[in-house]
C-alpha positions as CSV (number, residue, x, y, z in Angstrom):
1,X,-0.2,0.4,0.2
2,X,2.6,2.8,0.5
3,X,4.7,2.0,-3.0
4,X,1.0,2.6,-4.2
5,X,0.4,5.6,-2.4
6,X,4.2,7.0,-3.1
7,X,3.5,6.3,-6.9
8,X,0.5,8.4,-6.9
9,X,2.7,10.9,-4.8
10,X,5.3,11.1,-7.8
11,X,2.7,11.0,-10.4
12,X,1.4,14.5,-9.0
13,X,4.7,15.6,-8.0
14,X,5.6,14.9,-12.0
15,X,2.4,16.7,-12.6
16,X,3.1,19.8,-10.6
17,X,6.9,19.8,-12.3
18,X,5.2,20.0,-15.7
19,X,2.6,22.5,-14.6
20,X,4.9,24.8,-12.9
21,X,7.2,25.0,-16.5
22,X,4.1,26.0,-18.0
23,X,4.1,28.8,-16.7
24,X,7.7,29.9,-17.1
25,X,6.9,29.3,-20.4
26,X,4.3,31.6,-20.8
27,X,6.0,34.0,-18.1
28,X,9.2,34.2,-20.8
29,X,7.1,34.8,-23.7
30,X,7.0,38.6,-22.2
31,X,9.0,38.6,-19.0
32,X,12.8,38.5,-18.7
33,X,14.1,35.5,-17.8
34,X,15.8,36.8,-14.5
35,X,12.4,38.6,-13.9
36,X,10.9,35.0,-14.1
37,X,13.6,33.6,-11.9
38,X,13.1,36.4,-9.2
39,X,9.4,35.9,-9.2
40,X,9.7,32.5,-8.6
41,X,12.5,32.7,-5.9
42,X,10.1,35.1,-4.4
43,X,7.0,32.9,-4.4
44,X,7.6,29.5,-3.6
45,X,10.7,30.4,-1.0
46,X,8.3,32.2,0.2
47,X,5.8,29.0,0.9
48,X,8.9,27.1,2.6
49,X,9.3,29.9,4.6
50,X,6.6,30.3,6.4
51,X,6.6,26.1,6.6
52,X,10.2,26.4,7.7
53,X,8.8,29.2,10.4
54,X,5.0,27.0,11.6
55,X,7.5,23.6,12.0
56,X,10.3,25.9,13.8
57,X,12.8,24.5,11.9
58,X,16.4,26.0,12.9
59,X,16.9,27.8,9.9
60,X,19.9,29.4,11.1
61,X,21.7,26.2,12.5
62,X,25.0,26.4,11.4
63,X,24.5,22.1,9.6
64,X,22.0,23.8,7.5
65,X,24.3,26.1,5.8
66,X,27.8,24.2,5.0
67,X,29.3,24.6,2.1
68,X,28.5,21.4,1.1
69,X,24.6,22.9,1.4
70,X,25.6,26.1,-0.1
71,X,27.2,24.1,-3.8
72,X,23.9,22.3,-3.9
73,X,22.4,25.2,-4.2
74,X,24.1,26.9,-6.9
75,X,23.9,23.9,-8.4
76,X,20.4,24.3,-8.7
77,X,20.2,27.9,-9.4
78,X,22.6,27.6,-12.6
79,X,20.5,24.5,-14.1
80,X,17.1,26.8,-13.2
81,X,18.8,29.7,-15.3
82,X,20.2,27.2,-18.3
83,X,16.3,25.7,-17.9
84,X,14.7,29.3,-17.8
85,X,16.4,30.3,-20.8
86,X,16.0,27.0,-22.7
87,X,12.1,27.8,-22.2
88,X,12.5,31.4,-23.4
89,X,14.0,30.1,-26.7
90,X,12.4,26.7,-27.5
91,X,9.5,24.3,-27.1
92,X,8.5,22.9,-23.4
93,X,8.2,19.8,-25.2
94,X,11.6,19.8,-26.5
95,X,12.9,21.2,-23.0
96,X,11.0,18.3,-21.5
97,X,12.4,15.6,-23.7
98,X,16.2,16.7,-23.4
99,X,15.6,17.3,-19.6
100,X,14.7,13.2,-19.2
101,X,18.5,12.7,-19.7
102,X,19.0,13.5,-16.4
103,X,18.9,10.4,-14.6
104,X,21.7,8.5,-17.7
105,X,23.9,11.9,-16.7
106,X,23.5,10.8,-13.1
107,X,24.7,7.6,-13.8
108,X,27.8,9.0,-15.9
109,X,28.8,11.5,-13.4
110,X,28.4,8.7,-11.0
111,X,30.7,6.6,-12.3
112,X,33.7,9.4,-13.1
113,X,33.7,11.4,-9.9
114,X,32.1,8.5,-7.2
115,X,34.2,5.6,-8.8
116,X,30.5,3.3,-9.1
117,X,31.0,0.2,-11.4
118,X,29.2,0.6,-14.5
119,X,28.8,-2.7,-16.5
120,X,28.8,-2.9,-20.5
121,X,25.0,-3.1,-20.2
122,X,24.1,0.0,-18.5
123,X,27.0,1.7,-20.7
124,X,24.9,0.4,-23.8
125,X,21.8,2.4,-22.0
126,X,24.1,5.1,-21.6
127,X,24.4,5.2,-25.2
128,X,21.2,4.1,-26.6
129,X,19.4,7.2,-24.5
130,X,21.8,9.9,-25.6
131,X,21.4,8.8,-28.9
132,X,17.7,9.7,-28.5
133,X,19.1,13.1,-26.9
134,X,20.8,13.5,-30.4
135,X,17.6,13.1,-32.5
136,X,16.0,15.8,-30.5
137,X,18.9,18.5,-30.3
138,X,19.7,17.1,-34.0
139,X,23.4,18.8,-34.5
140,X,24.1,20.0,-37.9
141,X,21.0,19.4,-39.3
142,X,18.4,22.2,-40.3
143,X,16.4,21.7,-37.4
144,X,19.3,22.2,-35.1
145,X,18.5,24.6,-32.1
146,X,21.7,25.3,-30.2
147,X,19.5,26.7,-27.7
148,X,18.3,22.6,-27.1
149,X,22.5,22.5,-25.2
150,X,20.9,24.7,-22.4
151,X,18.6,22.3,-21.4
152,X,21.9,19.3,-20.7
153,X,23.5,21.9,-18.8
154,X,20.1,22.2,-16.9
155,X,20.0,18.7,-16.3
156,X,23.5,18.0,-15.6
157,X,23.4,20.8,-12.7
158,X,20.5,18.9,-11.3
159,X,22.3,15.3,-11.7
160,X,25.3,17.3,-9.6
161,X,22.7,18.5,-7.2
162,X,21.1,15.0,-6.5
163,X,25.2,13.4,-6.5
164,X,25.8,16.2,-3.3
165,X,22.3,15.8,-2.0
166,X,23.0,12.4,-0.7
167,X,26.0,13.5,1.1
168,X,23.6,15.7,3.4
169,X,23.1,15.7,6.5
170,X,20.2,13.8,7.5
171,X,19.2,16.1,10.0
172,X,18.8,18.7,8.0
173,X,15.6,19.9,7.4
174,X,14.0,19.2,3.7
175,X,12.3,22.5,3.8
176,X,15.3,24.5,4.7
177,X,16.6,22.7,1.5
178,X,14.4,23.7,-0.7
179,X,14.2,26.9,0.6
180,X,18.2,27.6,0.0
181,X,17.2,26.2,-3.6
182,X,14.6,28.6,-4.0
183,X,17.1,32.0,-2.4
184,X,19.4,30.3,-5.0
185,X,16.9,30.7,-7.8
186,X,16.4,34.7,-6.8
187,X,20.2,35.3,-6.4
188,X,20.4,34.0,-9.9
189,X,17.9,35.7,-11.1
190,X,19.2,38.9,-9.9
191,X,22.9,37.8,-11.2
192,X,21.3,36.8,-14.6
193,X,18.8,40.9,-15.0
194,X,22.4,42.8,-14.0
195,X,24.6,40.9,-16.3
196,X,22.2,41.1,-18.7
197,X,21.5,45.3,-18.7
198,X,17.9,44.1,-18.5
199,X,14.6,46.7,-17.2
200,X,12.5,45.1,-14.3
201,X,8.9,45.2,-16.3
202,X,5.7,45.6,-14.8
203,X,3.5,42.6,-14.2
204,X,-0.4,42.1,-15.8
205,X,-2.9,40.5,-14.1
206,X,-1.7,37.3,-16.1
207,X,1.6,37.5,-15.0
208,X,0.7,37.5,-11.5
209,X,-1.7,34.6,-12.2
210,X,1.1,32.7,-13.7
211,X,3.3,33.5,-10.8
212,X,1.4,32.4,-8.5
213,X,0.6,29.1,-10.6
214,X,4.3,28.5,-11.0
215,X,5.3,29.0,-7.4
216,X,2.0,26.9,-6.2
217,X,2.5,23.7,-8.2
218,X,6.0,23.6,-8.1
219,X,5.9,23.4,-4.5
220,X,3.0,21.1,-4.6
221,X,5.5,18.6,-6.4
222,X,8.5,19.0,-4.2
223,X,6.2,18.5,-0.9
224,X,4.8,15.5,-3.2
225,X,7.8,14.1,-4.5
226,X,9.8,14.6,-0.8
227,X,7.1,12.3,0.9
228,X,7.0,9.9,-2.3
229,X,10.8,9.1,-1.4
230,X,10.0,8.4,2.3
231,X,6.5,6.6,1.9
232,X,7.3,4.5,-1.1
233,X,10.6,2.4,-2.4
234,X,12.9,3.9,-4.5
235,X,12.6,0.9,-6.7
236,X,8.9,1.0,-6.7
237,X,8.4,4.8,-7.3
238,X,11.1,6.1,-9.3
239,X,10.6,5.3,-12.6
240,X,6.8,7.2,-12.6
241,X,9.6,10.0,-12.3
242,X,9.0,10.0,-16.3
243,X,5.4,10.6,-16.4
244,X,6.6,14.1,-16.5
245,X,7.3,14.5,-20.0
246,X,4.0,12.8,-21.1
247,X,2.7,16.0,-18.5
248,X,4.5,18.1,-20.5
249,X,4.1,16.9,-24.0
250,X,0.7,17.1,-23.1
251,X,0.5,21.2,-21.6
252,X,2.8,21.9,-24.8
253,X,0.5,20.4,-26.9
254,X,-2.9,21.1,-25.7
255,X,-2.4,25.0,-24.0
256,X,0.9,26.4,-25.6
257,X,-0.6,25.4,-28.6
258,X,3.3,23.1,-30.0
259,X,3.4,20.4,-32.2
260,X,6.3,17.7,-31.5
261,X,7.5,16.0,-34.5
262,X,8.3,12.0,-34.8
263,X,11.8,12.4,-34.3
264,X,11.2,14.5,-30.9
265,X,8.8,11.4,-30.4
266,X,11.4,8.9,-31.4
267,X,14.1,10.7,-29.2
268,X,11.7,10.5,-26.3
269,X,11.3,7.0,-26.7
270,X,14.5,6.2,-26.8
271,X,15.9,8.8,-23.5
272,X,13.3,7.1,-22.0
273,X,13.5,3.3,-22.5
274,X,16.9,4.0,-21.4
275,X,16.9,5.9,-18.1
276,X,14.6,2.9,-17.1
277,X,16.7,0.3,-18.1
278,X,19.6,1.7,-16.1
279,X,17.8,2.5,-13.3
280,X,16.3,-1.2,-13.4
281,X,19.8,-2.6,-14.0
282,X,21.0,-0.5,-11.0
283,X,18.7,-2.2,-8.4
284,X,18.9,-5.5,-9.6
285,X,22.7,-5.3,-9.1
286,X,21.8,-3.8,-5.4
287,X,20.1,-6.8,-4.9
288,X,22.5,-9.0,-6.0
289,X,25.0,-7.1,-3.8
290,X,22.9,-7.6,-0.9
291,X,21.4,-11.3,-0.8
């Protein structure tokens, strides 16, 4: 029963994240990406600050502000900058498809920097997954958009964040960690605005509604994924992360009027298949090692 609940929470989280991405995509149509990031950082940050205060979590405890946690927040902020810039220049469905390569990048980084053993089967799956990315990005072809590479950079930033997260003291509140991430978004957005010399634009009621949607759905998605990982077994609930791609493509088509082509669908299928195989293979090896 716990795994069923956990799986449903993961699906809800992916719907929340995809919906927040849709609102951000809409915001980047009229606002500078730096201003979008600042607004998201303020909105979602305020939600988690309220939770921290209500739960009386020790916000200013020294263990909450170690170099590791600050580096994690910086990695997440850099990812946010690249993903928001990408959303302002390419379709949501394309960005979501490329972003699904994140688990593959995580496996690659774990092999390179953490010394984790990766056998030929998983190396083959990684190659197939990245072939799927190439189908979507199409380097050297007429459909190539260099801005799609920003999504790969964003996925790499999140993979680094997840590696760092493994080393966080369990005593640190997840709400404090989330607050730090959104604070990083605000700071990164401020820096992006300053470097670009962009001017702040006044917000229409529609913009405010989209900000509220991005903040609420993003915060809800984060809450759901944290609880899903605590309630269910990772091996049972993690594969449902790929529903984010389904939701993002549906929102892109139905709300944003996007039309993904056949190569995007084919590349997405390869990425998801490779990611699922890599995950299942890792779980099998873990079971064999413990038996």
